[in-house]
N, C-alpha and C positions, 0 to 999 in steps of 0.2 A: 791111087784112090783119092778122090776129091773130098776135101773137108771144108768146113765153113771158113777156116783161116785162109784157105786158098781163094775162096770166093771174095773175101774182104780185099784181097790184093787187086781184084778187078773192079769192085764197086766202090773202093776207097776205104782204107784202113782207119783214117781219121780225117775224113773230109768235112765239108761245111755242115752237113747234116749232123754228124756225130758231135762236132764242136758245139753246135747249138743245143743239142740234147744234154750234153755234159754240163753246160752252163746252167740250164734250167734245173737239172737235178742237184747241182751244187748249192742252190739257194736253200734247199732243205737242210744242208749242213749248218747253216747259220742258226736256224731255229732249233736244231738238235743240240747245238752247243749251249744255247740258252737253258735248255732243260737240265743239263748236267751241272752248270756252274752257278745258276741263279740262286741256289740255296745259300751260297756265301752271303747273299744280301737278305734273302727271306728269313734266314734263321739267326740273324744277329741278336745277341742277348743284350738288350739295353740295360742301363742302370735302373735298379729297382730296389724297393724296400717294402716292408710289411705295412699294410693298412692298420690303423689303430682299431681297438675294439669299439663297440657301440658307445657313443658318448663323446668321442674325440672330435668328431666333425663339429658338433655343437660347441664344444669347448674352444675349438679353433676359431670359430666365428666370434664367440664371446670375448676371447683374449686378443683377437686380431693377429693370430699367428699365420705365417706363410707355411706352405707345405714343408719347406726346409726346417723351419722352427718346430713344426709338429714332429718331424723326423727326429730332431735332437731330443725331444722329450719322450718319444715312444719307442725308438729303436736303439739298441746298444751297439757299441763298437764291435767289430769283428772279433777282436781279442784285445786284452789290456795293452795300452801303448800304441795301438793301431790308429791310423787316420781314416780308415774306411769303415763304413757302417755294415752291420750284418744284413744279408739279403734274405735270410730264411728264419730270422727270429725277431721277436719284439719283447719289450718289458711285460712281465706278467702282472698287470695292474687292472683292477676293476675301476675304471675311470668314473663310471656313474656313481659308484658307492663311496669312493674314498677321496677323490680329488675334486675339490671345489674351488680352489684358487688358481691363479695363473702362474704361480711360482714353480720352479723345477722341483719335483717331488723326490729329493734324494732319499729321504727316510722310507719312501714307499717302494723303491726299486731294489732294496736289499733286504735280506733276512737278518736274524739276530747274529749270525756268524759273519756278516759282511759280504756274503755271496750275492751277486746280482741275480735277480729273479727273471728268468727268461722263459719264453714259450714259443711254439711254432706259429707261423702266420695262419691264423684261423679265419681271417676276414679278407683274404686276397692281398693284392700288392698295388703299390703305385709304381708306374713306369715312366721313365723319361719319354716325354711326348714329342721330342724333336723329329722322330720318324717312327712309324709303326712297323712291326714285324709279326711273324706268326707267334713269337714268344710272348709278346704283349697282348696279342689278340686272344690267345687261348691259355695264357698264364702258364707257360711251360717252363717253370722254374722249380728249384728245390726238389721236392719228391717227384715232380713230374718232368725233371730236366731230361730224363732218358727219352722222352717223347720227341725231343728235338732231333736226336740221333735217328730215331725211328722215322721221322718225317723224310729225311734224306734216304734212308734205307727203303722206304716204301716205293719211291720212284724206281729204284734199282730192282726191286721185286717185280715191278711192272715191266722193266726192261727185260728181265729174265724170262718172264712168261711170254712177252711179245716176240722175243727172238726165236723161241721154240715154236709158238703157235702160228705166227704170221708167215714165217719161212716155210713151214710145213704146208700151210694152206696155199701159199703161192706156188708151190711145186705140185700140188695134187688137185685142189678143188677149184681154184679160180685163176684167172690170168694174173700175171704179175702187176700190170698196170691197174687193174681193178682193185687189187689188194692195196696198192699204193694210194688210190683214191679213198678207200675206206679208212686207211690209217690217218690220212690228213684230216678227214672229217672227225674221226674219233679223238685225235689229239686236240683239235680246236674246241670241241664241245666239252671234253673233260677239263681242259685248262680253264674255261670260263666258270665251270662249276667250282673248281678249286678256288678261284678268286672270290666267289661269293658264298663259300661254305660257311654256314652259321655256327657249326660246332666242329670240334677236332675230328671225330670219327668220319664225318662226311669229307673233310679235307683229305684225310689219308686214303680213303677209298678211291676218290677220284684222282688223287695223285698217282695211285697205282695204275689206274686206267690211262692216265696221261702218259706214263712211262711205257705201258703196254703198246699203245698205238705209235708212240714216238720211236721206239726201237724198231718197229716194223718198217717205218720210213727209212731208217738208217740202213737196215739190212738189204732192203729191196733196191735202194739207190746204188749201193756198192755193187750188187750183182748186175744190174742193168748197165751201169757204167763200164764194167769189165767185159761184158758179153757183146757190147755194141761196137767195140773197136778191135783193131788187129793186135797181134801179140806185141809188136814193137811199141804200141801206144798205151798199153794197159797202165803203165806207171804214170803216164800223163793224166789219165782219167782219175786215178787214185789221188795224185798230188793235188789236183784242182779241188776235189771234194774235201780233202784234209785242210787245204789252205783256207778255204772259206770257213771251216770250223774254227780256225784260229782267229779269223776276222770277226766271227760272232763273239768270241771271248773278249776281243778288244772293244766291241761296241757295247757290250752289256754294262760295264761300269758307268758309261755315260747315261744310260737309261736310269740306272739305280741312283745316280747322283742327283738327277733332275726330278725324279719321282720319289717323294718321301714316304709314300704308302706302299706296303707290300702288295696290296690288292692291285694298285695301279701298275706296279712292276709286272705282276703276273698277267694282267691284261695285255700289257705291251708286248710280252713275249708270245702270247697266244694268238692274237689277231692275225699275224702274218700267215698262219696256217690256212686261214680261209682265203687269203689272197693267192696263195700258191695253188689252190684248187683250180684256178683259171687256166693253168697251163697243162693240166693232166691230159687233156685231149691231144696235146702236141707230142706226148711221149709214146713212141711205138712199143709194141710188145717185143720181147727179146726173140729174134728168129731162132737162136740156138735152143731156147726153151721150147718153142713151138715144134722144132724138129724132134726134140727128145720126146715129145708127146705125140709124134706121128702126124702132126698137123701141117703137112707139106705145103698145101696150097696157100695157107695163111703166111707161112714163112717165106714162100716165094714172092708173095705180094709185097711184104715189108722189105725184103731185100731189093726188090725192083724199085720201090719208092726211095730207098736210101741211095741207090745208084743214080736215079734221076736227079735228086737234089744235089748229089755230088758231081753232076755232069758226066757220069759214067754210063756204061751199058752193062746189063746183066748178062753174064756168059751163058751160052746155050748149054754148057755142060752142067749147069746148076742142078738140073733134075736128076743127074746121075749121082749126086752127093749122097753118101750114106753116113750114118752116125758112128758106126764102129765096125770092126772086122766081123764081129759075131753079134747079130741083132738079137739073138736069143738071150744074151747077157744084159740086154737093156733093162733097166729098172723102171717098171711102169709106175709104181707108186713108192715114194720114199719111205724108208724104214730106218729106225735107229740101228738095227743090226747091220745095215749096209755099210755103216761107218766103222764097224769093228769086225766084220766077218773075215776079211782078207788081211794078211800080216802087214803089208805096206800101208794100206788104208788105216788100219788100227794104229800103227805107230805114228803116222802123220796126225791123226785126229787127237790122240792123247797129248802129244807134244804141243799142238796148237791150242788145245783146251787149257793146258797149264799156262802157256804164254799169254793167252787172253786174260786169264784170271790175274796173273801177276801184273801185267801191264796196266789193267784197270785199277787194281788196288794201289799200285805205286802212283799212277797218274792222279787219280782222284784224291788220294791221301795227301799228296804234295799240294794240290790245289786248295783243298779244305784247310790245310795248315796255314795258308795265307790269311784266313779269317780269324785265327786265334793268336798269331804271333804279333809282336809289336810292329806298328807301321800303319800306313794308310791302305786299307783294303782296296779302295778304288784304284789307286795307282798300282798296287801290287798285282791285281788281276789284269789290268791293262798291259803291264809289262810282261806278265805270263803269256798273254796272247801274242804280244809282239815278238817274244823270244821263240815261241813255238812255230811261227811262220817260217823263219829261215831254217829252223831244224827240219821242218817238213820238206822244204825245197832241197836242202842238202841230202836228205834221205833219198829223194827222187833222183838226184844227180848220181848218187853213189850206186843205186841199184841198176842204173842204166849202163854204168861204166865198169863196175867190178862185180856185178851180180847181186843176188838177193841175200845169200847166206852170210857172207862176211860182214857187211854193214849191219845186218840183223843181230848177229852175235855181238859185234862191237858196241852197238847202241845200248844193249842190255847190260853189258859190262860197265859201260860209262855211267849208266843210271845207278847201278848197284854200288859201284865204288864211290860215286859222289854222295850217295845217301850215308854210307858208312863214314866217310870223311866229315860230312856236315855234322854228324852226331858227336864227333870228337872235338869240334870247335866250340869254345865257351860262348855263352850268351853275350858277354860284353864285347865280343867281336861280331856284332850283329851283321854288319855289311858283308864280311867274309862268309859267314854262315849262310846268308841269303844268296850270295853269289854262287856258292858251291851247290846249294839246293837247286838253284835255277839251272845249273849245268846238268844236274840229274833230271830235271824236268825236260830239258832239251833231249837228253838221251832216250827217255821213255816215250817222248812224242815221236822221235824218229822211229823207234821200235814199232809204235802203233801204226804209223803210215805204211811201213813195210809189211806189218802183220795183215792189214786189210788186203794187200796185194797178194801175198803168199797164200792166205787162206782161200782166196778165190781160185788161184792157180793150181792148188793141190786137191780140189774137189771136182768131180766130173759134172758135166752139164746136167745130166739126168737127176742129180740130187744136190746141185750147187746151192740153191736157196736154203735147203734143209741143212746141208753140211755147214755152211757159213753160220746159219742160225744156231745150231747146236754148239759149235765152237765158241762163237761170240757170246752165247748165253753165260759162259763161265766168267766173262768180263763183268756181268751183272752180279754174279756171286761175289766177285771182288769188290764191286761197287757197294753191295750191301754191307760187306765187312769193313770197308774203309772208314766210315765215321766212328764205328765202335772201336776199331783198332787205334784210330787217332785220338779220340776224345777220352776213352776209358783208360788206355794204357799210359797216357801222359800223367795220370794221377799216380802211377807207380814210379815211372822215371820219364822225364820229359823227352828224352832222346830214344826211348825204346821203339816207338813207331818207325823212326828212321833206320834203326838197326834191322828191324824186320823187313822193311822195304828193300834195304840193300842186299840182304841174304837171298831173298826170293828172286830178285833181278839177276844176281850172279848165277844162281842155279838155272834160271831160264836161259841165260847165255850159253851155258854148257850143253843143255838139251838141244838147243837149236842147231848145234853142229851135226846132229843126226838127220836133219832134213836134207832133201836133195836140192841142188841148184836148179832154179826154174827160169832163169833168164833166157829169152828167146824160145822157150818151149811152147809148143802148141797147147791150147787149153784141152785137157783130157775130156773126152766125151762120155766114156763109160768107166766103171770101176776097173775093168780089165786094163784100160789105158794107164790108170794110176799105178797098178801093180807093176807095169813095165817101165815106169819112169826111170828107175835106176839103170836100166839097160840102154 
């Protein structure tokens, strides 16, 4: 029985046409990496202190104080003996009524017992103006500090919704390429509104929309890249799209360093989406998907075009190709139940869902950790991208030589063990702690590159977009949890997030032993094919 993998052997498994398409699709990986990592720069908390009550600005002009001198007179130290000023409190003094001279009012800032009179910041804050961030724009400090975490969680909420809805739409209602076009437009428009949002609620609403459409681009890219090449070259398609993701991470610190305004950074990562619209007409529909929808003539035409561009001829036996042994089992419209109805499909889906959740939580947690630890965040993010590039390439080489499962398990074990070890290293050995955490990031990056490949290989063509969407949506749950796990749990114990990351990754490594080896396997066309993989 002839299948589409057999047809690829005649029209070219990875010819000039596919290489050109993969290159175009990979450009989206650069812009998607911006969406994930840019918050390290957008959400920087600048140095800040309370504005004085009404009257202090007039007094500053009268006495010729600088802002620093006004801070000395209006803001207490964080605690006795500290050299840093409080960020959320000021002296409780009625400057209009009580303070008429330019001398330091020692007698007015304490009560009869000698306790310093403090109150919360009721008139806003002064921020270091060397660069602007969303924190200084919307005053997300003190009681509103949780909104910084929510800002990152919002784009992950958008990722979650986008993974489910766009994947389902691409499988059922519209063509894959049309869905890609809509997602590019949506990401660009939402990104511009985020940059000019006048108030915080508008910012978070359109950040959710930006994530919604951005995730759709990511899911559709991975599916198209996998379905347009032969089985021997699927790992090449995945490694190219993952490698440019790392390239985007390396480029982003340069933009952030040169552009001092968060609005400017947001615009810089958004405009490329409109440029990428120009090549959408060059991306063909997936012939596998068309066949799963019984659109034989369209699939035939696309296969013929690929053959001509590759300098090949379309085999005459193409029309005899069928999708599966039993066409009655073909899923006409994707359903969530299709992922859980059969035992093998159910097992694969649950394990992959957990792996996506863990990989995203650990990856994003380690990336965001770079923004709060000591060091230069620009250099740290660049190094993170530079380290991920060889990790992705190494993952691709291993899956081609030793299979998918063993390096998949080993990369999760490496990530988990590195996180636990880093948690045991004291802070005064910062270089060693950073090196071990970087090793963990290499492991989880390798795991993600293999996870993209395996998730596509273990879902049938009839519901591949939807299946990949559902599984990868758990990565967005992990992304939503990451900033809260990182920023909130560090107040309990600085190393607690690393311990959680390590345990989750080790558990994932154990579960992945239950998945089948897929190296050299034909892409399954129906759920029935998935059930017979182990045989």
